C-alpha positions in Angstrom: 0.0 0.1 0.2 1.2 3.4 -1.0 2.4 6.0 1.7 -0.3 8.2 2.9 -3.0 5.7 3.5 -4.6 5.1 7.1 -5.7 1.8 8.0 -9.0 2.1 8.6 -10.1 -2.2 8.7 -8.9 -5.3 8.3 -9.5 -8.8 8.1 -7.8 -12.3 8.2 -9.6 -15.3 6.8 -8.6 -19.2 6.4 -7.8 -20.0 2.7 -11.8 -21.5 2.4 -14.1 -19.7 -0.5 -17.0 -19.8 2.5 -15.1 -17.2 4.0 -15.9 -15.1 0.9 -18.9 -13.8 2.9 -16.7 -12.0 5.5 -14.6 -10.3 2.5 -17.8 -9.2 1.2 -19.2 -7.5 4.3 -16.1 -6.0 5.2 -16.2 -4.6 1.5 -20.1 -3.2 2.1 -18.8 -1.6 5.2 -16.0 0.2 3.8 -18.2 1.3 1.2 -20.7 2.7 3.2 -18.2 4.1 5.9 -16.2 5.7 3.4 -19.1 7.1 1.3 -18.1 5.6 -2.0 -20.5 6.1 -5.1 -22.9 3.5 -5.3 -21.7 3.3 -8.9 -18.5 2.1 -7.8 -19.5 -0.4 -5.3 -19.6 -3.3 -8.1 -16.0 -2.8 -9.4 -14.9 -2.7 -5.6 -16.5 -6.1 -4.6 -15.6 -7.6 -8.0 -11.8 -6.8 -8.1 -11.5 -7.4 -4.1 -13.3 -10.6 -4.4 -11.1 -11.5 -7.2 -7.9 -10.6 -5.5 -8.9 -12.9 -2.3 -9.9 -15.8 -4.5 -6.5 -15.6 -6.4 -4.6 -15.6 -2.6 -7.0 -18.6 -1.5 -6.0 -20.9 -4.7 -2.8 -19.9 -6.1 -1.3 -18.4 -3.4 -2.0 -20.5 -0.4 -2.8 -23.4 -2.5 -6.5 -23.9 -0.4 -4.7 -24.7 2.7 -7.0 -23.9 5.4 -3.9 -23.6 7.7 -2.6 -20.8 5.7 -4.6 -16.9 6.0 -5.6 -14.5 3.8 -4.8 -10.9 4.8 -7.5 -7.9 4.0 -6.1 -4.5 5.0 -8.3 -1.2 4.3 -6.5 2.0 3.5 -7.8 5.3 3.3 -6.9 9.0 2.4 -8.9 11.9 1.2 -9.7 10.9 -2.4 -8.7 7.1 -2.8 -9.1 4.4 -0.8 -7.0 0.9 -0.8 -7.5 -2.5 -0.3 -4.5 -4.6 0.2 -4.6 -8.7 -0.1 -1.7 -10.7 1.2 -1.3 -14.5 1.1 1.0 -17.0 2.3 2.3 -18.4 -0.6 5.5 -18.5 -2.5 4.5 -15.5 -5.0 4.1 -15.5 -9.2 5.7 -13.7 -12.1 2.8 -10.9 -12.5 4.7 -9.1 -14.9 5.2 -11.6 -17.4 0.7 -12.9 -17.9 -0.4 -14.0 -20.7 -3.2 -11.6 -22.1 -6.6 -12.8 -21.6 -8.0 -11.0 -24.7 -5.3 -13.0 -26.9 -7.3 -15.6 -29.5 -5.4 -18.4 -28.1 -6.7 -17.2 -24.3 -10.2 -16.4 -25.5 -11.7 -19.9 -24.6 -9.7 -20.9 -21.4 -11.7 -20.7 -18.2 -9.4 -19.0 -16.2 -6.8 -16.7 -16.4 -8.7 -13.4 -16.8 -8.9 -12.3 -12.6 -5.7 -9.8 -12.6 -6.7 -8.2 -15.9 -10.0 -7.6 -14.2 -8.9 -6.5 -11.2 -6.9 -3.6 -13.4 -10.0 -2.8 -15.7 -12.3 -2.3 -12.7 -9.7 -0.3 -10.5 -7.6 2.7 -10.7 -4.7 0.8 -10.3 -3.3 -2.2 -9.1 0.3 -3.0 -7.5 2.0 -6.1 -6.7 4.7 -6.4 -4.0 6.6 -9.3 -2.0 7.1 -11.4 -5.2 3.3 -11.0 -5.9 2.2 -12.4 -2.3 0.7 -8.8 -1.9 -1.7 -6.8 -4.3 -3.0 -3.5 -3.6 -6.0 -2.5 -5.4 -6.4 1.3 -5.4 -10.2 3.4 -5.9 -11.3 6.4 -6.5 -13.8 7.6 -4.2 -14.9 10.4 -6.8 
């Protein structure tokens, strides 16, 4: 998470898709508390749940003993969700283009593309075990 953001909420959940409901509740609460425009809510929900799903499935390999941590940062005009897993990371600079003809019919591989399409910015750190997703409040 970039400098200037104040931590306003956090959540730690096991790598179990049943925990996604807690993430949805967190997104609801944060968007309401920060007075995020209703038009942006869907983008935030989809991008954040996609990041958490990726952390559970690809980072923690669905190991229930490994947690996914979600931190929420706020500043005057922007807010951020940081999602961290306990995996070994991945090469986030070398991802296949999901819009390329050879990838169009693949069932997966669109999550990061989707996150980048829905957010103002997406940044990976710590070899890809941490992703920060930035949104504008306006």
